[in-house]
MIVOVEX-790057 format. One line per 5 residues: number of its first residue (from 1); their letters; for each residue x, y, z of C-alpha. Coordinates in steps of 0.02 Angstrom, whole numbers, plus 50000, padded with zeros to 5 digits. Each point is the difference from the previous one (the first is absolute). Layout:
<sites>
NUM> a> X:Y:Z ~ ...;
</sites>
This chain:
<sites>
1> maeyi> 56877:51214:42971 ~ 50175:49926:49994 ~ 50128:50053:50129 ~ 50188:50016:49983 ~ 50151:50037:50109;
6> lylde> 50152:50096:49939 ~ 50153:49946:50099 ~ 50135:50134:49997 ~ 50179:50024:50054 ~ 50129:50135:49968;
11> syths> 50185:50010:49965 ~ 50141:50125:49982 ~ 50119:49937:49867 ~ 50169:50072:49951 ~ 50098:49973:49842;
16> nrgqs> 50188:49979:49995 ~ 50099:50093:50134 ~ 49842:50060:50084 ~ 49955:50120:49860 ~ 49836:50014:49902;
21> safai> 49882:49941:50134 ~ 49817:49955:49980 ~ 49852:49981:50116 ~ 49875:49867:49952 ~ 49833:49937:50062;
26> ggvil> 49939:49838:49924 ~ 49897:49846:50031 ~ 49869:49876:49945 ~ 49811:50006:49981 ~ 49911:49843:50059;
31> kntei> 49817:49957:49992 ~ 49939:49954:50174 ~ 49948:49827:49942 ~ 50179:49965:49940 ~ 50097:50057:50153;
36> nnvai> 50001:49834:50094 ~ 50057:49902:49847 ~ 50140:50123:49964 ~ 50055:49994:50182 ~ 50006:49809:49993;
41> qidnv> 50113:50007:49847 ~ 50117:50123:50085 ~ 50010:49886:50152 ~ 50041:49858:49880 ~ 50150:50102:49940;
46> kaqiw> 50056:50014:50181 ~ 49981:49812:50018 ~ 50121:49973:49854 ~ 50131:50111:50081 ~ 49980:49953:50183;
51> ndlpn> 49934:49821:49984 ~ 50108:49948:50148 ~ 49907:50117:50118 ~ 49830:49953:50072 ~ 49952:50184:50018;
56> yksii> 50047:50055:49824 ~ 49837:50096:49980 ~ 50054:50118:50140 ~ 50152:50059:49901 ~ 49977:50172:49923;
61> lheld> 50060:50022:49821 ~ 50088:50167:49983 ~ 50097:50050:49845 ~ 50123:50109:50096 ~ 50049:49855:50113;
66> lkrav> 50015:49890:49846 ~ 50113:50126:49911 ~ 50112:50018:50153 ~ 50025:49813:50004 ~ 50035:49981:49814;
71> erhds> 50106:50155:49967 ~ 50128:49954:50135 ~ 50036:50178:50055 ~ 49962:49956:50181 ~ 50071:49865:50110;
76> intlk> 49894:49843:50010 ~ 49993:50027:50188 ~ 49897:50159:49973 ~ 49865:49911:49899 ~ 49838:49936:50070;
81> keyer> 50022:49817:50042 ~ 49871:49940:49875 ~ 50086:50098:49859 ~ 50173:49925:50025 ~ 49959:49859:49880;
86> frrns> 49988:50124:49856 ~ 50183:50044:50028 ~ 50046:49816:49982 ~ 49882:49965:49855 ~ 49950:50148:49891;
91> dsakl> 49891:49885:49893 ~ 49872:50010:50140 ~ 49984:50187:49969 ~ 49979:49968:49814 ~ 49858:49881:50042;
96> iykef> 49904:50134:50094 ~ 50003:50123:49855 ~ 49954:49862:49878 ~ 49856:49935:50105 ~ 49932:50174:50037;
101> akiir> 49998:50031:49812 ~ 49902:49839:49977 ~ 49874:50051:50133 ~ 49969:50169:49918 ~ 49974:49918:49831;
106> hfniv> 49898:49852:50062 ~ 49874:50107:50094 ~ 50011:50141:49871 ~ 50039:50120:50142 ~ 49993:50182:49948;
111> tlgcv> 50150:50105:50053 ~ 50003:50186:50035 ~ 50141:50120:50037 ~ 50074:50174:49991 ~ 50184:50046:49992;
116> lkqdd> 50057:50178:50033 ~ 50176:50036:49934 ~ 50064:50120:50130 ~ 50139:50081:49898 ~ 49876:50049:49864;
121> fytnf> 49874:50058:50128 ~ 50121:50108:50098 ~ 50081:50071:49842 ~ 49837:50052:49917 ~ 49897:50060:50149;
126> fkdir> 50058:50138:50117 ~ 50013:49954:50183 ~ 49874:50134:50048 ~ 49862:49926:49892 ~ 50028:49814:49984;
131> ndisl> 49887:49875:50086 ~ 50050:49860:50118 ~ 50059:49848:49901 ~ 49886:49880:50093 ~ 49849:50109:49960;
136> vcmqi> 50046:50006:49816 ~ 50010:49811:49992 ~ 49845:49974:50107 ~ 49897:50110:49883 ~ 50048:49892:49852;
141> iieny> 49973:49836:50091 ~ 49827:50053:50061 ~ 49952:50071:49831 ~ 50044:49840:49908 ~ 49927:49885:50133;
146> thflc> 49837:50097:49992 ~ 50004:49984:49811 ~ 50025:49811:50018 ~ 49856:49984:50124 ~ 49886:50103:49889;
151> qkkat> 50040:49890:49851 ~ 49961:49845:50105 ~ 49843:50081:50074 ~ 50074:49957:50170 ~ 50057:50071:50165;
156> gkiiy> 50166:49974:50084 ~ 50113:50025:50148 ~ 50183:50043:50016 ~ 50119:49910:50118 ~ 50166:50091:50017;
161> esrde> 50152:49928:50085 ~ 50024:50092:50164 ~ 50148:50115:50024 ~ 49952:50038:50181 ~ 50039:50185:50024;
166> adktm> 49970:50035:49814 ~ 49825:49925:50001 ~ 49917:50158:50061 ~ 50074:50100:49856 ~ 49950:49872:49869;
171> lmrfh> 49823:49990:50069 ~ 49991:50190:49989 ~ 50056:49989:49818 ~ 49860:49877:49964 ~ 49868:50112:50079;
176> qvcai> 50069:50151:49905 ~ 49974:49913:49835 ~ 49828:49936:50051 ~ 49948:50177:50047 ~ 50058:50094:49846;
181> gtmyv> 50013:49865:49867 ~ 50137:49992:49869 ~ 50029:50089:49835 ~ 49883:49880:49910 ~ 49893:49915:50133;
186> kplai> 49874:50091:50108 ~ 49999:49972:50189 ~ 49826:49924:50005 ~ 50055:49860:49883 ~ 50147:49959:50114;
191> qqrit> 49890:50003:50155 ~ 49872:49885:49920 ~ 50126:49874:49934 ~ 50135:49991:50135 ~ 49917:49956:50163;
196> qfqfk> 50148:49978:50118 ~ 50185:50036:50022 ~ 50092:49903:50133 ~ 50175:49954:50054 ~ 50074:49830:50039;
201> gkqin> 50171:49970:50075 ~ 50119:49864:49939 ~ 49973:49909:50163 ~ 49819:49965:49949 ~ 50076:49882:49871;
206> dpclq> 49876:50032:49860 ~ 50059:49897:49849 ~ 49919:50116:49873 ~ 50087:50152:50075 ~ 50163:49902:49985;
211> ladfi> 49967:49979:49814 ~ 49974:50188:49987 ~ 50166:50027:50091 ~ 50095:49936:49848 ~ 49925:50125:49878;
216> pnlia> 50056:50180:50040 ~ 50187:49972:49991 ~ 49990:49906:49835 ~ 49894:50131:49913 ~ 50113:50138:50067;
221> rkald> 50156:49912:49935 ~ 49919:49986:49829 ~ 49953:50185:50001 ~ 50179:50048:50044 ~ 50072:49886:49864;
226> kkiyk> 50091:49912:50139 ~ 50068:49825:49973 ~ 49864:49868:50013 ~ 50076:49840:50065 ~ 49963:49842:49904;
231> dtkpl> 49915:49915:50148 ~ 49874:50142:50019 ~ 49956:50020:49816 ~ 49855:49874:49997 ~ 49912:50094:50140;
236> lqaiw> 50030:50171:49924 ~ 49932:49940:49834 ~ 49845:49928:50084 ~ 49973:50165:50094 ~ 50009:50097:49837;
241> dnayk> 49894:49878:49899 ~ 49862:50004:50131 ~ 50005:50187:50032 ~ 49828:50081:49990 ~ 49970:50056:49820;
246> ginnn> 49849:50113:50022 ~ 49881:50006:49853 ~ 50129:50033:49865 ~ 50135:49870:50036 ~ 50115:50129:50078;
251> rkryg> 50102:49921:50140 ~ 50114:50152:50016 ~ 49852:50113:50038 ~ 49888:49891:50105 ~ 50110:49860:50064;
256> iktvp> 50182:50040:50039 ~ 50019:50189:49982 ~ 50165:50094:50009 ~ 50000:50186:50043 ~ 50038:50139:49966;
261> rvn> 49995:50005:49811 ~ 50133:50128:49954 ~ 50009:49985:49811;
</sites>
């Protein structure tokens, strides 16, 4: 039986002036036999950026650090040393988005995500009854990942980027969903298909988790109709094109899902 790993990260994204925020969980599904090859290609991207450094593989790709360098809101002195070069040459940032898009397409990597638009959620569900936003998104992610694994007749694991103090809560969310199932998927199916949920910190320097890091913010920006910068468009398009389609070619339902539906 084939085995997969779903690498996940999360993001809070705000539209203009801090209004219309969204919470997103998103990532990539990799077959175990493909993980090493994908990691090599991600390290090759690092080599193109930091080819003057002998330890380029040890550098951790992080979209937030990249954005801070490119957007110029912060002094260059506050940036991580290895990210200062993006302030001097923004084409290097463009290269990362372009190469990540190529990797997703070359390996036909399936993407998965959920975006919760907080304004719609808080407006349409009373405070006394509404669920935690991370649980809402986790239900959808687990449901669609289980669907994917069932279609592939496979089992899989989840690796979630560690948030330290928040890990305990997210692990509890996972076990909640496993215990009671979702609206459409029974708990036994989840338990049989998803065999492990674990956390990894950035310091572990997992290249595949770094690829996943670039997904939540982009899908949230799209859901909020926020400006998509030209340099990031190739990656966003690759994420959408490779989103899981289920059995009826429905990316919006099974791949990158936005909730709640209010009309």
